[in-house]
C-alpha positions as CSV (number, residue, x, y, z in Angstrom):
1,L,-27.9,-8.9,9.5
2,A,-26.1,-6.6,11.9
3,H,-23.4,-5.2,9.6
4,G,-23.2,-7.4,6.5
5,G,-23.6,-5.1,3.5
6,R,-25.7,-2.5,5.3
7,P,-25.3,0.9,3.5
8,L,-23.9,3.7,5.7
9,A,-24.3,7.3,4.6
10,D,-21.5,9.0,6.5
11,G,-18.2,7.5,5.4
12,R,-16.2,8.9,8.3
13,R,-18.7,7.7,10.8
14,A,-18.9,4.3,9.2
15,L,-15.1,3.7,9.5
16,R,-15.4,4.6,13.2
17,E,-18.2,2.2,13.6
18,Y,-16.1,-0.5,12.1
19,G,-13.2,0.2,14.5
20,I,-11.1,2.4,12.3
21,S,-10.7,5.8,13.8
22,G,-8.0,8.0,15.4
23,G,-7.0,6.8,18.9
24,S,-9.5,4.0,19.1
25,T,-6.9,1.5,20.4
26,V,-4.0,3.6,21.6
27,N,-3.6,1.1,24.5
28,G,-4.0,-1.9,22.3
29,L,-1.0,-4.0,21.6
30,G,-0.4,-5.8,18.3
31,R,2.0,-8.7,18.1
32,L,3.8,-8.4,14.8
33,R,3.2,-11.1,12.2
34,G,5.2,-11.2,9.1
35,G,3.9,-10.5,5.6
36,C,3.0,-14.1,4.6
37,A,1.5,-15.9,1.6
38,V,-2.1,-16.9,1.5
39,M,-3.4,-19.4,-1.1
40,A,-6.6,-21.3,-1.8
41,V,-7.8,-23.6,-4.6
42,L,-11.3,-25.0,-5.2
43,L,-12.0,-27.5,-8.0
44,A,-15.4,-28.1,-9.7
45,D,-14.7,-31.8,-10.0
46,E,-15.0,-33.1,-6.4
47,S,-13.2,-36.3,-7.3
48,T,-10.0,-34.4,-8.0
49,H,-7.4,-33.1,-5.6
50,V,-5.8,-29.7,-5.0
51,N,-2.7,-30.9,-3.1
52,Q,-0.3,-30.5,-6.0
53,M,-1.7,-27.2,-7.1
54,L,-1.4,-25.8,-3.6
55,F,2.1,-27.1,-3.3
56,D,3.2,-25.5,-6.6
57,A,1.5,-22.2,-5.7
58,L,3.2,-22.1,-2.3
59,T,6.5,-22.8,-3.9
60,V,6.1,-19.9,-6.2
61,L,5.1,-17.7,-3.3
62,Q,8.0,-18.9,-1.1
63,H,9.6,-15.5,-1.3
64,R,6.9,-14.2,1.0
65,G,7.9,-16.4,3.9
66,Q,10.5,-19.0,4.6
67,D,9.9,-19.8,8.2
68,A,7.0,-22.3,8.0
69,A,4.5,-23.6,5.5
70,G,1.3,-25.6,5.6
71,M,-1.9,-26.6,3.8
72,V,-5.2,-28.2,4.7
73,T,-7.5,-30.0,2.2
74,N,-11.1,-31.0,2.4
75,M,-12.7,-34.2,1.0
76,G,-16.3,-34.6,2.1
77,K,-16.3,-33.9,5.8
78,Q,-12.6,-34.9,6.2
79,L,-10.0,-32.3,6.8
80,S,-6.3,-33.2,6.3
81,L,-3.7,-30.8,7.6
82,R,0.0,-30.7,7.2
83,K,2.3,-27.9,8.4
84,G,5.7,-27.4,10.0
85,N,8.7,-25.2,10.1
86,G,10.9,-24.8,7.0
87,L,10.6,-24.3,3.3
88,V,7.6,-25.7,1.3
89,A,9.7,-28.5,-0.2
90,S,10.9,-29.7,3.2
91,V,7.5,-29.5,5.0
92,F,5.7,-31.7,2.4
93,S,7.0,-35.1,1.7
94,Q,5.7,-37.5,-1.0
95,E,3.9,-39.5,1.7
96,S,2.2,-36.4,3.2
97,M,1.2,-35.1,-0.2
98,L,-0.6,-38.4,-1.0
99,Q,-2.6,-38.1,2.2
100,L,-3.7,-34.5,1.6
101,R,-6.9,-35.4,-0.3
102,G,-9.7,-33.2,-1.4
103,S,-11.0,-30.9,-4.1
104,M,-10.6,-27.7,-2.1
105,G,-8.0,-26.5,0.3
106,I,-6.0,-23.5,1.6
107,G,-2.3,-23.0,2.1
108,H,0.2,-20.7,3.8
109,C,3.8,-19.6,3.9
110,R,4.9,-17.9,7.1
111,Y,7.4,-15.0,7.4
112,P,9.7,-15.0,10.5
113,T,8.3,-12.7,13.2
114,A,9.0,-11.2,16.5
115,G,7.0,-13.9,18.1
116,G,7.6,-17.6,18.6
117,S,8.7,-20.0,15.9
118,S,7.2,-23.3,17.0
119,C,5.0,-25.2,14.6
120,A,2.0,-24.1,16.7
121,E,2.5,-20.7,15.0
122,A,2.5,-22.2,11.5
123,Q,-0.7,-22.0,9.5
124,P,-3.4,-22.9,8.6
125,L,-4.8,-22.8,12.1
126,Y,-7.9,-24.9,12.9
127,T,-10.9,-24.8,15.2
128,N,-13.5,-27.5,15.2
129,Y,-16.6,-25.4,16.1
130,P,-18.7,-24.5,14.2
131,Y,-18.5,-26.8,11.2
132,G,-14.7,-27.1,11.3
133,L,-12.8,-23.9,10.3
134,C,-9.2,-23.4,9.0
135,I,-7.6,-20.0,8.5
136,S,-4.7,-18.7,6.4
137,H,-3.9,-15.0,7.2
138,N,-1.4,-12.4,5.9
139,G,-1.0,-9.3,7.9
140,N,-1.1,-8.0,11.4
141,L,-3.8,-6.9,13.8
142,T,-2.8,-3.8,15.7
143,N,-5.4,-4.3,18.5
144,A,-4.4,-7.9,19.2
145,H,-4.0,-7.4,22.9
146,A,-7.5,-6.0,23.3
147,L,-8.9,-8.8,21.1
148,T,-7.1,-11.4,23.3
149,L,-9.0,-10.0,26.3
150,Q,-12.3,-10.2,24.3
151,V,-11.7,-13.7,23.2
152,E,-10.8,-14.9,26.6
153,A,-13.8,-13.2,28.1
154,I,-16.1,-15.5,26.1
155,C,-14.2,-18.6,27.4
156,R,-12.2,-19.2,24.2
157,H,-8.7,-20.5,24.8
158,V,-5.9,-18.7,23.0
159,N,-3.2,-21.2,22.5
160,T,-0.6,-19.3,20.5
161,Q,0.8,-15.7,20.2
162,S,-0.6,-15.5,16.7
163,D,-3.1,-12.8,16.0
164,S,-4.4,-15.1,13.3
165,E,-5.8,-17.4,16.0
166,L,-7.6,-14.4,17.4
167,L,-9.2,-13.6,14.0
168,L,-10.2,-17.2,13.6
169,N,-11.9,-17.2,17.1
170,I,-13.8,-14.0,16.4
171,F,-15.0,-15.4,13.0
172,S,-16.0,-18.7,14.5
173,E,-17.8,-17.2,17.5
174,A,-19.8,-14.9,15.2
175,L,-20.7,-17.8,12.8
176,S,-21.8,-19.9,15.8
177,K,-24.3,-17.2,16.7
178,V,-26.2,-17.5,13.4
179,R,-26.0,-21.2,12.7
180,T,-29.2,-23.2,12.6
181,E,-29.4,-25.6,15.5
182,G,-29.6,-29.3,14.5
183,S,-28.6,-28.5,10.9
184,D,-25.4,-28.6,8.9
185,S,-26.8,-26.1,6.4
186,L,-25.1,-22.7,6.1
187,D,-26.0,-19.8,3.8
188,S,-23.9,-17.0,2.6
189,D,-25.7,-14.4,4.7
190,A,-24.5,-16.1,7.9
191,I,-20.9,-16.2,6.5
192,F,-21.0,-12.5,5.5
193,Y,-22.3,-11.7,9.0
194,A,-19.3,-13.4,10.5
195,C,-17.0,-11.5,8.2
196,S,-18.7,-8.2,9.2
197,V,-18.1,-8.9,12.8
198,V,-14.4,-9.4,12.0
199,F,-14.3,-6.1,10.1
200,K,-16.0,-4.4,13.1
201,K,-13.6,-5.8,15.7
202,C,-10.3,-6.3,14.0
203,I,-8.0,-3.3,13.2
204,G,-4.9,-3.5,11.0
205,G,-3.9,-5.1,7.7
206,F,-5.3,-8.5,6.9
207,A,-5.9,-10.7,3.9
208,V,-7.7,-13.9,4.9
209,A,-8.8,-17.2,3.5
210,I,-11.1,-19.3,5.8
211,L,-12.0,-22.9,4.7
212,I,-15.4,-24.0,6.1
213,N,-15.6,-27.8,6.2
214,N,-17.6,-29.3,3.4
215,V,-19.0,-25.8,2.6
216,G,-16.4,-23.7,0.8
217,V,-13.9,-21.0,1.3
218,V,-14.5,-17.3,2.2
219,C,-11.8,-14.7,1.5
220,F,-11.7,-11.1,2.6
221,R,-9.4,-8.1,2.8
222,D,-9.2,-5.4,5.4
223,P,-11.2,-2.2,4.9
224,L,-8.1,-0.3,3.8
225,G,-6.8,-3.0,1.4
226,I,-3.4,-2.8,3.0
227,R,-2.5,-6.4,2.3
228,P,-3.1,-7.8,-1.3
229,L,-5.6,-10.6,-2.2
230,M,-7.0,-11.6,-5.6
231,Y,-8.6,-14.5,-7.4
232,G,-8.7,-16.2,-10.7
233,Q,-10.8,-18.8,-12.4
234,R,-10.7,-21.6,-15.0
235,E,-13.9,-22.4,-16.8
236,Q,-15.4,-25.9,-16.6
237,P,-18.4,-27.5,-18.4
238,G,-21.9,-26.9,-17.1
239,G,-21.3,-23.3,-16.1
240,L,-19.0,-24.3,-13.3
241,A,-15.4,-23.2,-12.8
242,D,-12.3,-23.9,-10.7
243,Y,-11.1,-21.0,-8.5
244,A,-7.7,-20.0,-7.2
245,I,-7.2,-17.2,-4.6
246,G,-3.8,-15.8,-3.7
247,S,-1.7,-13.0,-2.2
248,E,-0.1,-12.4,-5.6
249,S,-1.2,-13.0,-9.1
250,V,1.9,-15.1,-9.8
251,G,0.6,-17.8,-7.5
252,I,-2.6,-18.0,-9.6
253,D,-0.7,-17.8,-12.9
254,T,1.3,-20.9,-12.1
255,V,-1.5,-23.2,-10.9
256,T,-2.2,-25.9,-13.4
257,D,-2.8,-29.6,-13.6
258,A,-2.2,-32.4,-16.1
259,S,-4.4,-30.7,-18.7
260,S,-2.0,-27.7,-18.6
261,R,-5.0,-25.3,-18.5
262,H,-4.1,-22.2,-16.5
263,F,-6.3,-19.9,-14.4
264,E,-7.1,-16.4,-15.6
265,L,-6.8,-13.6,-13.1
266,V,-10.3,-12.1,-12.5
267,R,-9.7,-9.2,-10.1
268,D,-8.4,-8.1,-6.8
269,I,-10.7,-8.5,-3.8
270,A,-11.8,-5.0,-2.8
271,P,-11.1,-3.5,0.6
272,G,-13.8,-4.4,3.1
273,E,-15.2,-7.0,0.7
274,A,-15.8,-10.7,1.4
275,V,-16.1,-13.3,-1.4
276,F,-17.5,-16.7,-0.7
277,F,-16.5,-19.6,-3.0
278,P,-18.9,-22.5,-2.6
279,K,-17.5,-26.0,-3.1
280,G,-18.2,-27.8,-6.4
281,G,-17.4,-24.9,-8.7
282,M,-20.5,-22.8,-8.2
283,P,-20.0,-19.0,-8.9
284,P,-18.6,-17.0,-6.1
285,I,-20.8,-14.6,-4.1
286,A,-19.4,-11.3,-3.2
287,R,-20.5,-8.7,-0.7
288,Q,-19.1,-5.3,0.4
289,C,-19.3,-5.5,4.1
290,V,-17.7,-2.0,4.8
291,P,-19.3,0.3,2.3
292,S,-17.0,3.2,3.3
293,A,-13.8,1.2,2.8
294,R,-11.1,2.8,0.7
295,L,-7.9,1.5,-0.9
296,C,-4.6,2.2,0.8
297,P,-2.2,-0.5,-0.6
298,C,1.1,-1.0,1.0
299,L,3.9,0.6,-1.1
300,F,6.5,-1.8,0.2
301,E,4.8,-4.6,-1.7
302,Y,5.8,-2.9,-4.9
303,V,9.3,-2.0,-3.7
304,Y,10.4,-5.3,-2.3
305,F,8.0,-7.9,-1.2
306,A,6.1,-8.9,-4.3
307,R,7.6,-10.8,-7.2
308,P,8.3,-8.7,-10.3
309,D,6.0,-10.8,-12.5
310,S,3.0,-10.2,-10.2
311,V,0.2,-7.7,-10.7
312,I,-1.3,-6.1,-7.6
313,D,-4.3,-3.8,-7.6
314,G,-4.0,-3.5,-11.4
315,V,-0.3,-2.5,-11.2
316,P,2.4,-4.8,-12.8
317,V,5.2,-4.8,-10.2
318,Y,7.8,-5.0,-13.0
319,E,6.6,-1.8,-14.6
320,A,6.4,0.0,-11.3
321,R,10.0,-0.9,-10.5
322,L,11.2,0.2,-14.0
323,R,9.6,3.6,-13.2
324,M,11.2,3.7,-9.8
325,G,14.7,3.3,-11.4
326,T,14.0,6.1,-13.9
327,M,12.8,8.4,-11.1
328,L,15.7,7.5,-8.9
329,A,18.1,8.5,-11.7
330,N,16.4,11.9,-12.0
331,K,16.7,12.3,-8.2
332,I,20.5,11.5,-8.3
333,Q,21.0,14.1,-11.1
334,R,19.1,16.7,-9.1
335,Q,20.8,15.9,-5.8
336,L,24.4,15.7,-7.0
337,G,24.5,18.1,-10.0
338,D,27.5,17.3,-12.2
339,A,29.0,15.1,-9.6
340,W,26.8,12.2,-10.7
341,Q,28.9,11.9,-13.9
342,E,31.7,10.3,-11.8
343,I,29.6,7.1,-12.0
344,D,31.3,4.5,-14.3
345,V,29.0,1.5,-13.9
346,V,25.6,0.6,-12.3
347,I,25.5,-2.6,-10.4
348,P,22.3,-4.0,-8.7
349,V,22.2,-5.8,-5.3
350,P,20.4,-9.0,-6.4
351,D,17.7,-9.8,-6.8
352,T,14.8,-7.4,-6.2
353,S,16.7,-4.3,-7.3
354,R,17.7,-5.6,-10.7
355,T,14.7,-4.1,-12.5
356,S,15.1,-0.6,-11.0
357,A,18.9,-0.7,-11.6
358,L,18.4,-1.5,-15.3
359,S,16.1,1.5,-16.0
360,L,18.4,3.7,-13.8
361,A,21.4,2.8,-15.9
362,E,19.5,3.6,-19.1
363,A,18.4,7.0,-17.7
364,L,22.0,7.9,-16.7
365,D,23.5,6.4,-19.9
366,R,25.8,4.2,-17.9
367,P,26.6,0.5,-18.4
368,Y,24.6,-1.9,-16.4
369,R,26.6,-4.8,-15.0
370,E,26.1,-7.8,-12.8
371,G,28.8,-7.5,-10.1
372,F,27.4,-9.8,-7.4
373,I,26.6,-13.5,-7.9
374,K,24.0,-14.9,-5.5
375,N,23.9,-18.3,-3.9
376,R,20.2,-19.1,-4.4
377,Y,20.2,-21.7,-1.6
378,I,20.6,-19.1,1.2
379,A,17.6,-17.4,2.9
380,R,16.9,-13.8,2.2
381,T,18.7,-11.8,4.9
382,F,15.9,-9.3,5.4
383,I,13.7,-12.1,6.7
384,M,16.3,-14.1,8.4
385,P,15.7,-14.0,12.2
386,G,18.4,-12.2,14.2
387,Q,20.9,-9.5,13.3
388,A,23.9,-11.7,13.6
389,A,22.4,-14.2,11.2
390,R,21.7,-11.5,8.7
391,K,25.2,-10.1,8.9
392,K,26.8,-13.5,8.5
393,G,24.4,-14.4,5.7
394,V,25.6,-11.6,3.4
395,R,29.1,-13.0,2.7
396,V,27.7,-16.5,2.3
397,K,24.9,-15.3,0.0
398,L,26.9,-13.0,-2.3
399,N,30.3,-13.1,-4.1
400,T,31.8,-10.4,-6.3
401,I,32.9,-10.5,-9.9
402,K,36.1,-8.5,-9.3
403,S,36.6,-7.3,-12.8
404,E,33.4,-5.3,-12.7
405,F,34.7,-3.3,-9.6
406,K,38.4,-2.9,-10.0
407,G,39.4,0.7,-10.5
408,K,35.8,1.9,-11.1
409,N,33.4,4.3,-9.5
410,V,30.5,2.0,-8.8
411,L,26.8,2.9,-8.2
412,L,25.2,0.2,-6.2
413,V,21.4,0.0,-6.4
414,D,19.3,-1.7,-3.8
415,D,15.5,-1.9,-3.4
416,S,15.6,-0.3,0.1
417,I,17.9,0.3,3.1
418,V,16.3,-1.0,6.2
419,R,18.7,-1.9,9.0
420,G,21.9,-1.1,7.1
421,T,23.6,-4.4,8.0
422,T,23.5,-5.8,4.5
423,C,24.4,-2.5,2.9
424,S,27.6,-2.0,4.9
425,E,28.8,-5.5,4.2
426,I,28.0,-5.1,0.4
427,V,29.9,-1.7,0.3
428,Q,32.9,-3.3,1.9
429,M,32.7,-6.2,-0.5
430,A,32.8,-3.7,-3.4
431,R,35.8,-2.0,-2.0
432,D,37.6,-5.4,-1.3
433,A,36.9,-6.1,-5.0
434,G,38.9,-3.0,-6.0
435,A,36.3,-0.3,-6.5
436,A,37.8,3.2,-6.5
437,K,34.5,4.8,-5.1
438,V,31.3,3.2,-4.0
439,F,28.0,5.1,-4.2
440,F,24.8,3.6,-2.8
441,S,21.3,4.3,-3.9
442,S,17.9,3.0,-2.8
443,A,14.8,2.6,-5.1
444,A,12.7,3.4,-2.0
445,P,12.7,6.4,0.3
446,A,14.5,6.2,3.7
447,V,12.8,3.7,6.0
448,R,12.5,5.7,9.2
449,F,9.6,4.1,11.0
450,P,8.3,0.7,12.1
451,N,5.7,-1.2,10.2
452,V,2.7,-2.5,12.1
453,Y,0.7,-4.1,9.3
454,G,2.6,-7.3,8.6
455,I,6.2,-6.6,7.5
456,N,9.0,-7.3,10.0
457,I,10.3,-3.7,10.5
458,P,9.5,-3.6,14.2
459,T,11.5,-0.9,16.1
460,K,12.9,2.5,15.3
461,R,16.3,1.8,16.8
462,E,16.8,-1.0,14.3
463,L,16.4,1.4,11.3
464,I,19.6,3.0,10.1
465,A,17.7,6.1,8.6
466,H,15.7,6.9,11.7
467,G,16.9,10.4,13.0
468,R,19.8,10.5,10.5
469,E,20.6,12.4,7.4
470,E,21.9,10.9,4.2
471,S,25.5,12.0,4.8
472,E,25.5,10.2,8.2
473,I,24.0,7.1,6.7
474,A,26.8,7.1,4.0
475,G,29.4,7.3,6.7
476,I,27.9,4.4,8.7
477,I,27.7,2.0,5.7
478,G,31.0,3.2,4.3
479,A,29.7,4.7,1.0
480,D,31.0,7.9,-0.6
481,W,27.4,9.1,-0.9
482,V,23.9,7.7,-0.5
483,A,20.8,8.7,-2.5
484,Y,17.2,7.8,-1.7
485,Q,14.1,7.9,-3.8
486,D,11.6,10.7,-3.1
487,L,8.3,9.5,-1.6
488,D,6.2,11.4,-4.1
489,D,8.2,9.9,-6.9
490,L,7.6,6.4,-5.5
491,K,3.9,7.0,-5.3
492,S,3.8,8.3,-8.8
493,A,5.8,5.2,-10.1
494,V,2.9,3.0,-8.9
495,Q,-0.1,5.3,-9.2
496,D,0.5,6.5,-12.8
497,I,0.4,3.0,-14.1
498,N,-3.2,2.4,-13.0
499,P,-5.5,5.5,-13.3
500,A,-7.9,3.9,-10.8
501,L,-5.4,4.5,-8.1
502,A,-5.4,8.3,-8.7
503,G,-6.0,10.1,-5.4
504,C,-5.6,6.9,-3.3
505,T,-3.7,7.1,0.0
506,F,-0.9,4.6,0.1
507,E,0.1,2.8,3.2
508,A,3.6,4.3,3.4
509,S,4.1,4.5,7.2
510,V,7.7,3.1,7.0
511,F,8.6,6.2,5.1
512,D,6.4,9.0,6.5
513,G,5.3,7.6,9.9
514,K,1.6,8.1,9.1
515,Y,-0.4,5.0,10.0
516,V,-3.6,4.8,8.0
517,T,-5.7,3.0,10.6
518,G,-5.3,6.0,12.9
519,D,-4.7,4.0,16.1
520,I,-0.9,4.0,16.2
521,G,1.1,6.4,18.4
522,D,4.0,6.5,20.9
523,E,1.9,4.8,23.5
524,Y,1.3,1.9,21.2
525,F,5.0,1.3,20.7
526,A,5.7,1.6,24.4
527,S,3.0,-0.9,25.1
528,Q,4.4,-3.2,22.4
529,A,7.9,-3.0,24.0
530,R,6.5,-3.9,27.4
531,R,4.5,-6.7,26.1
532,K,7.5,-8.1,24.2
533,Q,9.5,-8.1,27.4
534,E,6.6,-9.9,29.2
535,K,6.5,-12.5,26.5
536,K,10.2,-13.2,26.9
537,E,9.8,-13.7,30.6
538,E,6.8,-15.9,30.1
539,A,8.7,-18.0,27.5
540,L,11.6,-18.4,29.9
541,A,9.3,-19.4,32.7
542,A,7.5,-21.9,30.4
543,K,10.9,-23.4,29.4
544,L,12.0,-23.8,33.0
545,S,8.7,-25.4,34.0
546,N,8.7,-27.7,30.9
547,S,5.0,-27.3,30.8
548,V,4.7,-28.0,27.0
549,T,6.6,-30.6,25.1
550,F,6.6,-30.6,21.3
551,L,6.6,-34.2,19.9
552,G,8.0,-35.2,16.5
553,A,6.6,-38.0,14.5
554,D,9.0,-40.3,16.3
555,G,7.9,-39.1,19.7
556,G,11.1,-37.1,20.2
557,G,11.5,-33.4,21.1
558,N,11.8,-32.1,17.5
559,Q,10.8,-28.4,17.5
560,N,9.3,-28.9,14.0
561,A,6.8,-31.1,15.8
562,C,3.2,-31.6,14.8
563,N,1.6,-33.0,18.0
564,V,1.4,-31.3,21.3
565,R,1.4,-32.9,24.7
566,V,0.5,-30.6,27.6
567,A,1.6,-31.6,31.0
568,G,-0.8,-30.7,33.9
569,T,-3.3,-31.9,36.4
570,R,-6.2,-32.4,33.9
571,P,-7.0,-35.9,32.6
572,S,-5.0,-36.8,29.5
573,A,-6.8,-36.3,26.3
574,S,-7.4,-39.0,23.7
575,A,-5.7,-38.7,20.3
576,Q,-8.9,-37.1,18.9
577,Q,-8.7,-34.3,21.5
578,Q,-5.0,-33.4,21.1
579,S,-4.2,-29.9,20.0
580,A,-5.0,-29.1,16.4
581,E,-2.8,-26.0,16.6
582,C,0.1,-28.1,15.3
583,D,-0.2,-30.7,12.6
584,S,-3.0,-33.2,13.3
585,L,-6.8,-32.9,13.3
586,F,-7.1,-36.6,14.4
587,N,-10.3,-37.2,12.5
588,K,-11.3,-40.8,13.1
589,T,-13.6,-42.3,10.6
590,S,-14.6,-45.9,10.0
591,G,-11.8,-47.6,8.0
592,Y,-9.2,-44.9,9.0
593,S,-6.5,-45.2,11.5
594,V,-4.3,-42.8,13.4
595,K,-0.6,-43.5,12.7
596,S,2.6,-42.0,14.0
597,N,3.0,-39.9,10.9
598,P,1.9,-36.3,11.7
599,V,-0.5,-36.1,8.7
600,D,-4.2,-36.9,9.2
601,N,-6.7,-38.9,7.3
602,L,-4.3,-41.6,6.3
603,A,-5.2,-44.2,3.8
604,P,-7.7,-46.9,5.0
605,S,-5.9,-49.6,6.8
606,V,-5.3,-52.7,4.7
607,N,-5.5,-56.0,6.6
């Protein structure tokens, strides 16, 4: 097979062959997707259902994305898909959960992005050929514009702005080339071939789960391991096992059923590796499709994005954040000399920074106090779309315990300082609560550059630290002084926990401006800005022409819609042919009926 598992002697040459090299897509334009949550579950007993397990796992991984959620399940040859905008609990009703039947399935939580927010962008995405494929994807492809041209050149329609749809089309086209005509059989070599084509053509950070109808689930991770992906198992009789695959170990830890038996974490999927999980609990089959792949994990996962009870690439996130706090304390002492002793109390900005603030307070021998109380029913401002919404959200989200601030010199600890909007509001809240002085520290280095691999840090002008010194930043946010973590200390905080990471190159582009895929430069960002403007103009034109109408379950114009009606000169499609990019697959099988509810494969009609 063309690239699947073929050994390559020259590592540098191999990366170039697989599309990872300096300047290979300078003119390519990636459309930023948020860092999302991917989840998959396969049960050995094919008479059982994964719907509740996927729901629980997605709820636990909700912190990775609050814009949209979805899942697809597979029973026999029937696919049932439900997705929509909103939190997991609001997308899945009791009725829809009962209709999501099957012993294997994949799920997704979506992060707000620079692109559209219609339900067409929600995942899993579906294509019917070959076999019936559904994808959940975390990350961003930096050569998405070039891939769009390639996909359209082979007469495949691109229906959304999502690079996940491009990845799905590339995989499905490759798989269709090696399928056996007139047969439903599919072997692992063909699946790994399709994965290898994806590795060859797609550049960026991606962690992917693809469900193949009535066959199994294949999961793979980009050749640099930027985005996390891992799997666990639960033993079953007869040498079989249940399997759970997720973006974080906490999603796997919490998956259980009525038996209360939990999954045990097996390992992380390696960079450039594909792992195929057959249906029915058979052992997984793994293949390294990019032998020269190397691990460059995203540092921001450990700083902010992951839950503290997760383990990523052998590093417990909680332990890494404790070390970040200790190292930040050392940095403050070095930077300020004796002036640091003015600090009376250490107060974290909830929630992510609590762990680092605790160890920082211990290292400085200062009391740790909770000074901000968080309303847990407000979205995280970092991932709230729109600067105005973020600014307004701070005061609604946090309230002060005034006694912890009044008359004191307060050191506030946050996980990072990105745009600065939240920080300035928090500093002002501390002063309003009576603080004598307010110092601000970040457990991460200064964020000075955009992220292009799946975290919504899109432009330099939005970043408060870009082109500014610490004294300037302190003035802007209203603090007496600001202290940042050193990048080398941050790397050590993660690396020293797991000796296997010694010598690895971290993806730290938001801090140092070095993009590990080698294809990102000024021209890329200029192209990105032009493309973003073009998309705005296209969206405005589409709105004016009213060419696409999103229909809710009641036939109204609800933007959380699940069915799509496209106006045009072509003959109207039947229910079975309507777009699967929103909620329905419209599978029609004897004994089943299509109802107004946007979930497929409803219970057999009862006369």
